[in-house]
C-alpha positions as a LaTeX table, in Angstrom:
\begin{tabular}{lrrr}
\hline
Residue & $x$ (\AA) & $y$ (\AA) & $z$ (\AA) \\
\hline
Met1 & $-0.05$ & $-0.10$ & $-0.01$ \\
Lys2 & 2.42 & 2.53 & 1.05 \\
Glu3 & 4.39 & 2.10 & $-2.17$ \\
Asp4 & 1.48 & 3.53 & $-3.98$ \\
Ile5 & 1.55 & 7.06 & $-2.34$ \\
Gln6 & 3.65 & 9.12 & $-3.84$ \\
Glu7 & 4.06 & 11.63 & $-1.22$ \\
Ile8 & 2.88 & 12.14 & 2.52 \\
Leu9 & 0.65 & 15.56 & 2.14 \\
Ile10 & $-0.15$ & 16.17 & 5.72 \\
Ser11 & 0.98 & 13.61 & 8.93 \\
Glu12 & $-1.12$ & 11.80 & 11.03 \\
Glu13 & $-0.09$ & 13.75 & 13.90 \\
Ala14 & $-0.62$ & 17.08 & 11.56 \\
Val15 & $-4.29$ & 15.46 & 11.47 \\
Ile16 & $-5.19$ & 14.67 & 14.82 \\
Ser17 & $-3.88$ & 18.04 & 16.05 \\
Arg18 & $-6.33$ & 19.89 & 13.56 \\
Val19 & $-9.33$ & 17.66 & 14.44 \\
Lys20 & $-8.75$ & 18.60 & 17.73 \\
Glu21 & $-8.83$ & 22.42 & 17.36 \\
Leu22 & $-12.02$ & 21.69 & 14.91 \\
Gly23 & $-13.92$ & 20.08 & 18.17 \\
Gln24 & $-13.51$ & 22.61 & 20.34 \\
Gln25 & $-14.73$ & 25.16 & 17.87 \\
Ile26 & $-17.76$ & 22.99 & 17.18 \\
Ser27 & $-17.99$ & 22.33 & 20.76 \\
Lys28 & $-18.37$ & 26.15 & 21.82 \\
Asp29 & $-20.30$ & 26.90 & 18.59 \\
Tyr30 & $-22.91$ & 24.17 & 19.68 \\
Glu31 & $-23.35$ & 24.80 & 23.00 \\
Gly32 & $-26.73$ & 24.18 & 24.24 \\
Lys33 & $-28.04$ & 23.38 & 20.92 \\
Glu34 & $-29.46$ & 20.32 & 19.98 \\
Leu35 & $-26.42$ & 18.97 & 17.52 \\
Leu36 & $-26.73$ & 16.20 & 15.12 \\
Val37 & $-23.31$ & 15.10 & 13.95 \\
Val38 & $-24.19$ & 13.23 & 10.28 \\
Gly39 & $-21.02$ & 11.44 & 8.90 \\
Val40 & $-21.45$ & 10.81 & 5.04 \\
Leu41 & $-20.44$ & 7.25 & 4.52 \\
Lys42 & $-18.20$ & 5.75 & 3.88 \\
Gly43 & $-15.03$ & 7.91 & 3.80 \\
Ser44 & $-15.79$ & 10.47 & 6.75 \\
Val45 & $-16.03$ & 7.17 & 9.15 \\
Val46 & $-12.68$ & 8.07 & 10.24 \\
Phe47 & $-12.90$ & 11.47 & 10.61 \\
Ala48 & $-16.19$ & 11.65 & 12.05 \\
Ala49 & $-14.85$ & 9.26 & 14.90 \\
Glu50 & $-12.01$ & 11.81 & 15.61 \\
Leu51 & $-14.11$ & 14.34 & 15.17 \\
Leu52 & $-16.06$ & 13.17 & 17.90 \\
Lys53 & $-13.68$ & 12.36 & 20.64 \\
Asn54 & $-12.99$ & 16.04 & 20.38 \\
Ile55 & $-16.41$ & 17.12 & 20.37 \\
Thr56 & $-17.22$ & 18.09 & 24.74 \\
Thr57 & $-20.87$ & 19.34 & 24.10 \\
Gln58 & $-23.80$ & 16.57 & 23.73 \\
Cys59 & $-24.38$ & 15.76 & 20.19 \\
Glu60 & $-26.26$ & 12.73 & 18.40 \\
Leu61 & $-24.36$ & 10.54 & 15.72 \\
Asp62 & $-25.93$ & 9.79 & 12.36 \\
Phe63 & $-25.14$ & 8.44 & 9.11 \\
Met64 & $-25.92$ & 8.95 & 5.33 \\
Ala65 & $-24.81$ & 6.80 & 2.34 \\
Val66 & $-24.60$ & 8.15 & $-1.02$ \\
Ser67 & $-22.94$ & 7.76 & $-3.85$ \\
Ser68 & $-21.76$ & 10.09 & $-6.93$ \\
Tyr69 & $-18.70$ & 8.05 & $-7.86$ \\
Gly70 & $-18.35$ & 4.16 & $-7.51$ \\
Asn71 & $-15.15$ & 3.36 & $-8.97$ \\
Ser72 & $-14.37$ & 6.02 & $-10.62$ \\
Thr73 & $-11.85$ & 8.91 & $-9.80$ \\
Glu74 & $-14.14$ & 11.86 & $-11.17$ \\
Ser75 & $-17.78$ & 12.47 & $-10.02$ \\
Ser76 & $-20.42$ & 11.46 & $-12.03$ \\
Gly77 & $-22.19$ & 14.26 & $-11.22$ \\
Val78 & $-25.65$ & 11.93 & $-10.25$ \\
Val79 & $-26.25$ & 11.76 & $-6.67$ \\
Lys80 & $-28.00$ & 8.67 & $-5.13$ \\
Ile81 & $-29.03$ & 8.01 & $-1.61$ \\
Leu82 & $-28.36$ & 4.79 & $-0.56$ \\
Lys83 & $-28.84$ & 5.10 & 3.37 \\
Asp84 & $-30.76$ & 8.13 & 4.72 \\
Leu85 & $-30.85$ & 9.38 & 8.15 \\
Asp86 & $-32.45$ & 7.03 & 10.93 \\
Asn87 & $-34.79$ & 9.88 & 12.74 \\
Asp88 & $-36.67$ & 12.92 & 12.55 \\
Ile89 & $-34.07$ & 16.22 & 11.85 \\
Lys90 & $-36.80$ & 18.77 & 12.52 \\
Gly91 & $-35.87$ & 21.66 & 14.79 \\
Lys92 & $-32.07$ & 20.33 & 15.10 \\
His93 & $-28.53$ & 21.71 & 13.98 \\
Ile94 & $-26.93$ & 18.96 & 11.59 \\
Leu95 & $-23.18$ & 19.09 & 11.28 \\
Leu96 & $-22.71$ & 17.18 & 7.63 \\
Val97 & $-19.43$ & 15.59 & 7.75 \\
Glu98 & $-17.28$ & 14.81 & 4.89 \\
Asp99 & $-14.17$ & 13.29 & 4.22 \\
Ile100 & $-12.90$ & 15.60 & 1.30 \\
Val101 & $-15.50$ & 18.63 & $-0.15$ \\
Asp102 & $-13.91$ & 18.82 & $-4.29$ \\
Ser103 & $-16.67$ & 19.34 & $-6.55$ \\
Gly104 & $-19.46$ & 20.29 & $-3.99$ \\
Val105 & $-22.24$ & 18.61 & $-6.25$ \\
Thr106 & $-22.83$ & 15.74 & $-3.51$ \\
Leu107 & $-22.87$ & 18.38 & $-0.29$ \\
Asn108 & $-25.03$ & 20.83 & $-2.37$ \\
Tyr109 & $-27.57$ & 17.45 & $-3.09$ \\
Leu110 & $-27.77$ & 16.91 & 0.58 \\
Gln111 & $-28.24$ & 20.16 & 1.65 \\
Lys112 & $-31.35$ & 20.82 & $-0.31$ \\
Tyr113 & $-32.52$ & 17.25 & 0.83 \\
Leu114 & $-32.08$ & 18.10 & 4.11 \\
Lys115 & $-33.26$ & 21.93 & 4.51 \\
Glu116 & $-36.95$ & 20.37 & 2.93 \\
Arg117 & $-36.77$ & 17.89 & 6.57 \\
Asn118 & $-36.79$ & 21.38 & 8.71 \\
Ala119 & $-33.57$ & 21.01 & 10.33 \\
Glu120 & $-33.18$ & 24.37 & 12.07 \\
Ser121 & $-29.14$ & 24.68 & 10.67 \\
Ile122 & $-27.31$ & 22.92 & 8.30 \\
Glu123 & $-23.34$ & 22.97 & 8.20 \\
Ile124 & $-20.60$ & 21.35 & 6.86 \\
Val125 & $-17.23$ & 19.97 & 8.13 \\
Thr126 & $-14.70$ & 18.85 & 6.01 \\
Leu127 & $-11.77$ & 17.45 & 6.58 \\
Leu128 & $-9.78$ & 18.68 & 3.33 \\
Asn129 & $-11.49$ & 20.97 & 1.08 \\
Lys130 & $-10.25$ & 20.86 & $-2.92$ \\
Pro131 & $-11.71$ & 24.06 & $-4.28$ \\
Ala132 & $-9.92$ & 23.47 & $-7.57$ \\
Arg133 & $-12.35$ & 20.87 & $-8.46$ \\
Arg134 & $-15.50$ & 23.21 & $-7.46$ \\
Lys135 & $-18.31$ & 22.70 & $-9.92$ \\
Val136 & $-20.73$ & 24.31 & $-7.67$ \\
Asp137 & $-20.66$ & 27.05 & $-4.88$ \\
Ile138 & $-20.69$ & 25.16 & $-1.06$ \\
Asp139 & $-20.17$ & 27.22 & 1.99 \\
Val140 & $-17.67$ & 24.89 & 4.40 \\
Lys141 & $-17.90$ & 25.96 & 7.50 \\
Tyr142 & $-14.96$ & 24.21 & 9.13 \\
Gln143 & $-12.31$ & 23.13 & 7.21 \\
Gly144 & $-9.29$ & 20.72 & 8.17 \\
Phe145 & $-6.83$ & 21.47 & 5.87 \\
Glu146 & $-6.68$ & 22.72 & 1.94 \\
Val147 & $-5.32$ & 20.20 & $-0.52$ \\
Pro148 & $-3.92$ & 20.63 & $-3.83$ \\
Asp149 & $-5.93$ & 19.57 & $-6.92$ \\
Glu150 & $-4.21$ & 15.55 & $-6.53$ \\
Phe151 & $-5.76$ & 12.20 & $-6.36$ \\
Ile152 & $-6.02$ & 12.13 & $-2.37$ \\
Val153 & $-6.42$ & 8.89 & 0.03 \\
Gly154 & $-6.04$ & 8.20 & 3.48 \\
Tyr155 & $-7.71$ & 8.70 & 6.56 \\
Gly156 & $-10.83$ & 7.46 & 4.93 \\
Ile157 & $-10.54$ & 8.57 & 1.47 \\
Asp158 & $-10.19$ & 5.78 & $-0.59$ \\
Tyr159 & $-9.29$ & 4.70 & $-4.32$ \\
Ala160 & $-11.57$ & 1.74 & $-5.34$ \\
Glu161 & $-12.61$ & 1.43 & $-1.79$ \\
Lys162 & $-8.76$ & 0.70 & $-0.78$ \\
Tyr163 & $-6.18$ & 3.46 & 1.14 \\
Arg164 & $-8.74$ & 4.00 & 3.66 \\
Asn165 & $-6.83$ & 3.02 & 6.34 \\
Leu166 & $-3.93$ & 4.71 & 5.69 \\
Pro167 & $-3.01$ & 6.94 & 9.12 \\
Tyr168 & $-2.13$ & 9.85 & 7.01 \\
Ile169 & $-3.22$ & 12.22 & 3.85 \\
Gly170 & $-1.28$ & 10.77 & 1.01 \\
Ile171 & $-1.26$ & 11.42 & $-2.95$ \\
Leu172 & $-1.57$ & 8.34 & $-4.97$ \\
Lys173 & 0.82 & 7.85 & $-7.33$ \\
Arg174 & $-0.70$ & 8.18 & $-11.05$ \\
Ser175 & 0.25 & 4.79 & $-12.08$ \\
Val176 & $-1.81$ & 3.46 & $-9.78$ \\
Tyr177 & $-5.41$ & 5.03 & $-11.37$ \\
Glu178 & $-4.70$ & 5.42 & $-14.61$ \\
Lys179 & $-4.33$ & 2.07 & $-15.49$ \\
\hline
\end{tabular}
C-alpha cells in the first residue's frame, strides 16, 4: 500500500491536532443546542470518529450513505442516497461530516435534501477542501486542510475502496489509477 503513495501530504500527527481544534470550535459554537452529527459514508468514518472524541457538547450521531463516484476518479454528478437518516431532524442543528469536498455536488444535493426536512441549521465540516475541483458553490463552515488538485487517499479517503486505512493523507501515484 505504501509503495502506491507518491508523497505524504499531511501527517497523522497534523491531522489529529487539527481535528482536535475543529472539535473545540464546534463544541463552542453548538453549546446548548441540539446537535446531530451526520457522517457521510464511507469516507467520513475515520474523520467523524476522531472528531466526535473532541466534541465536548452533547450531540447525536447518524450516518447517510450516498454515491456519486463508484470506482471512478471523478464524480458522475448524479447523487444517489443509499442510506438515509434514521430519525427526524426537525428543529435540530445538522453538522454534515465529509472527508473531502471537491466538486461540491454531493454536499449541495444533501443540503437541499435536508433543508426540506426542517432542520434548524445545516453546516459542513470537512477534513479536506479541494476548491480547484469545485463545480457548485458550497459553504464549508469548518475545514481541516485545503489540498491541491491531486488524487488524495488515506484517513478514510479511498480509491476503489482501498487506502482508507492509511493513518495519514497521501497523494496516490498516477500509475495506480491510470491503468
